[in-house]
C-alpha positions in Angstrom: -0.7 -16.6 -21.5 -2.9 -18.2 -18.2 -5.7 -16.2 -16.6 -6.5 -12.5 -15.9 -6.3 -12.2 -11.9 -9.5 -10.0 -11.9 -11.7 -11.2 -14.7 -10.2 -15.1 -14.7 -10.4 -14.7 -18.5 -7.6 -16.2 -20.3 -5.0 -13.7 -20.8 -4.8 -12.6 -25.3 -2.5 -9.3 -25.3 -2.0 -8.0 -28.8 1.0 -5.2 -29.1 -0.1 -2.1 -30.1 2.5 -1.3 -32.8 4.2 1.7 -30.2 4.5 -1.2 -27.8 5.8 -3.3 -30.5 8.6 -1.2 -31.6 9.3 0.2 -28.0 12.2 -1.3 -26.3 9.3 -0.2 -22.8 7.0 -2.3 -23.6 4.7 -2.8 -21.3 4.2 -5.9 -18.5 0.6 -6.2 -17.9 1.6 -9.3 -16.1 -1.0 -11.5 -14.6 -3.6 -8.6 -15.4 -5.5 -8.6 -18.5 -5.3 -5.4 -20.7 -9.3 -4.7 -20.6 -9.0 -5.2 -16.2 -5.7 -3.0 -16.9 -7.1 -0.4 -18.5 -10.3 -0.1 -15.8 -8.1 0.3 -12.8 -9.5 3.5 -11.3 -5.4 5.0 -11.0 -4.7 8.3 -9.2 -1.9 10.0 -11.1 -4.8 10.9 -13.6 -7.2 12.6 -10.9 -7.2 15.5 -8.9 -5.3 14.5 -5.6 -4.5 15.8 -2.6 -1.3 16.3 -2.5 -0.4 15.2 0.9 -2.2 11.7 0.9 -3.7 11.2 -2.7 -7.2 11.2 -1.9 -9.2 12.1 -5.3 -10.9 15.6 -4.5 -11.6 18.4 -6.5 -8.8 20.8 -5.9 -4.9 20.3 -5.1 -4.8 22.1 -1.9 -4.0 19.2 1.3 -7.4 17.3 2.7 -9.3 18.1 5.7 -7.3 15.0 7.0 -3.8 16.1 6.5 -4.0 19.1 7.6 -5.5 17.8 10.8 -2.8 15.1 10.7 -0.4 17.9 10.2 -1.5 19.7 13.1 -1.4 16.7 15.2 2.1 15.7 14.0 3.6 19.4 13.0 7.1 17.2 13.0 6.3 14.4 10.6 6.3 15.2 7.0 3.8 14.0 5.2 5.1 11.8 2.2 2.6 9.1 0.8 1.9 7.7 -2.9 -1.9 5.1 -2.9 -1.7 3.7 -6.7 -5.8 3.7 -7.7 -9.0 4.9 -5.8 -10.4 2.4 -3.4 -13.6 1.7 -5.7 -14.7 -1.4 -8.3 -12.2 -3.9 -9.4 -9.4 -2.8 -6.7 -12.5 -2.7 -4.1 -13.6 -6.0 -5.5 -9.8 -7.3 -5.7 -9.0 -6.4 -2.0 -12.0 -8.3 -1.0 -11.0 -11.2 -2.3 -7.5 -11.4 -1.7 -7.7 -10.0 1.8 -11.0 -11.2 3.8 -11.8 -14.1 1.4 -8.2 -15.1 1.7 -7.1 -16.2 -1.8 -3.8 -16.2 -1.9 -3.7 -15.9 -5.8 -4.1 -12.5 -6.2 -1.1 -11.4 -4.2 0.6 -10.9 -7.1 -1.6 -8.9 -9.1 -0.1 -4.9 -8.5 3.5 -6.3 -9.1 3.9 -4.0 -11.9 2.6 -0.8 -9.4 5.3 -2.1 -6.1 8.8 -2.8 -8.9 7.7 0.8 -10.6 8.0 2.5 -7.1 10.8 0.9 -6.3 12.8 1.9 -9.2 11.7 5.5 -8.4 13.3 5.3 -4.5 16.1 2.5 -5.5 17.5 3.4 -1.7 14.4 3.1 -0.2 13.8 -0.6 1.8 10.6 -1.3 1.9 8.8 -2.1 5.6 5.4 -3.5 5.3 2.7 -3.2 8.4 2.5 -6.1 10.4 -1.0 -7.4 10.9 -2.2 -8.7 14.7 -1.7 -12.1 15.6 -5.4 -12.6 15.6 -5.6 -11.4 12.0 -2.5 -13.6 11.3 -4.1 -16.5 12.4 -7.6 -15.6 10.7 -5.7 -15.1 7.5 -3.1 -17.1 7.5 -1.1 -14.5 5.8 0.7 -10.9 6.1 -1.4 -9.6 2.7 1.6 -6.6 2.6 4.2 -9.2 2.9 3.1 -11.4 0.4 2.7 -8.9 -2.3 6.1 -8.5 -1.7 7.3 -11.3 -2.3 5.4 -11.9 -5.4 7.1 -9.0 -6.9 10.1 -9.8 -5.9 11.2 -7.1 -3.3 13.3 -7.2 -0.6 11.7 -6.2 2.6 12.8 -6.0 6.2 10.5 -6.6 9.3 10.9 -5.1 12.7 7.5 -4.1 13.8 5.6 -5.6 15.7 1.7 -5.3 16.3 -0.2 -6.2 19.9 -3.5 -4.8 18.4 -5.7 -6.9 20.1 -9.3 -4.9 20.0 -11.4 -5.3 16.7 -10.7 -5.4 13.0 -9.6 -1.5 11.6 -12.2 -2.9 8.8 -15.5 -3.4 11.0 -14.5 0.3 12.8 -16.2 3.2 12.2 -14.7 6.3 11.0 -14.3 8.0 14.4 -13.3 4.6 15.7 -10.2 4.1 13.6 -9.1 7.6 14.5 -9.2 6.7 18.4 -7.1 3.2 17.9 -4.2 3.6 20.3 -1.0 2.8 19.3 -0.8 -1.3 18.1 3.0 -0.9 17.1 6.5 -2.0 18.9 10.2 -1.7 17.5 11.8 -5.4 17.3 15.4 -5.7 18.4 17.6 -5.0 15.6 15.7 -2.0 14.3 19.0 0.4 15.0 20.7 -0.8 12.0 18.4 0.4 9.7 18.2 3.6 11.6 20.2 5.9 8.3 17.6 3.9 5.5 15.0 5.1 3.6 11.9 3.7 5.1 9.0 2.7 2.9 5.8 1.9 4.8 3.7 -0.2 2.5 0.2 -1.1 3.3 -3.2 -2.1 1.4 -5.1 0.5 1.6 -4.9 4.0 3.4 -8.7 5.1 5.0 -8.1 7.5 7.7 -4.2 7.7 7.7 -4.5 6.5 11.5 -2.4 3.5 10.6 0.2 4.4 9.0 0.8 7.7 11.3 1.1 5.3 13.9 4.0 3.8 12.9 5.5 6.8 10.9 5.6 8.4 14.6 7.0 5.7 16.2 10.1 5.8 13.6 10.4 9.1 13.9 10.6 8.5 18.0 13.1 6.3 17.8 15.4 8.0 15.6 14.3 7.8 11.5 14.3 11.1 10.2 13.2 9.1 5.8 10.2 8.0 6.2 7.7 7.5 3.5 4.3 5.7 2.5 2.7 3.7 0.2 -0.4 1.9 -0.1 -2.3 0.2 -3.4 -5.3 2.3 -2.6 -7.0 5.5 -1.8 
């Protein structure tokens, strides 16, 4: 059945009786059962209802309260699949920073499930800067959607010319200037529900730049999803 994208062991799935007699069997794809069970799912944790940050209460976190003050007209509608820890953090290191392109399909099931939950939504992966593209050779978010067979559009440009977000501290991230711009042709998508897609939600700065730009130019239905938070 192939190798697990996380542990590289051969995938040998043994179905449970429930899966064997179920019409909706769990699709593990390219992740073995052992690694799948280790994934730090956020739906099983107490999280902020705005950004899904793991915490002790179900009240809005400090970040979401701050963003609401900065952007009072922007609705908070974010979904994250996993906590940014353990094998998820290892995955991103290998995929995004070491350029292991094979890992693009690791979370296909999660992306497809989100698409089924929002069938009218149109995915818009956040673009990376020219410098990042020249170094990495691919946009990690676009490649994940391709692997998942999910249609997406790209009408955002990224003019960021400073240091990488991953190399900045929290305060430096929050002070990052608007990097995005709209390309010609975006007008035909104004009436559609847009789903912004990024790999990790850290402070929310990047996603709020994108959301603010879209609402400024007439988009009225924008939500977002990241693999990790």
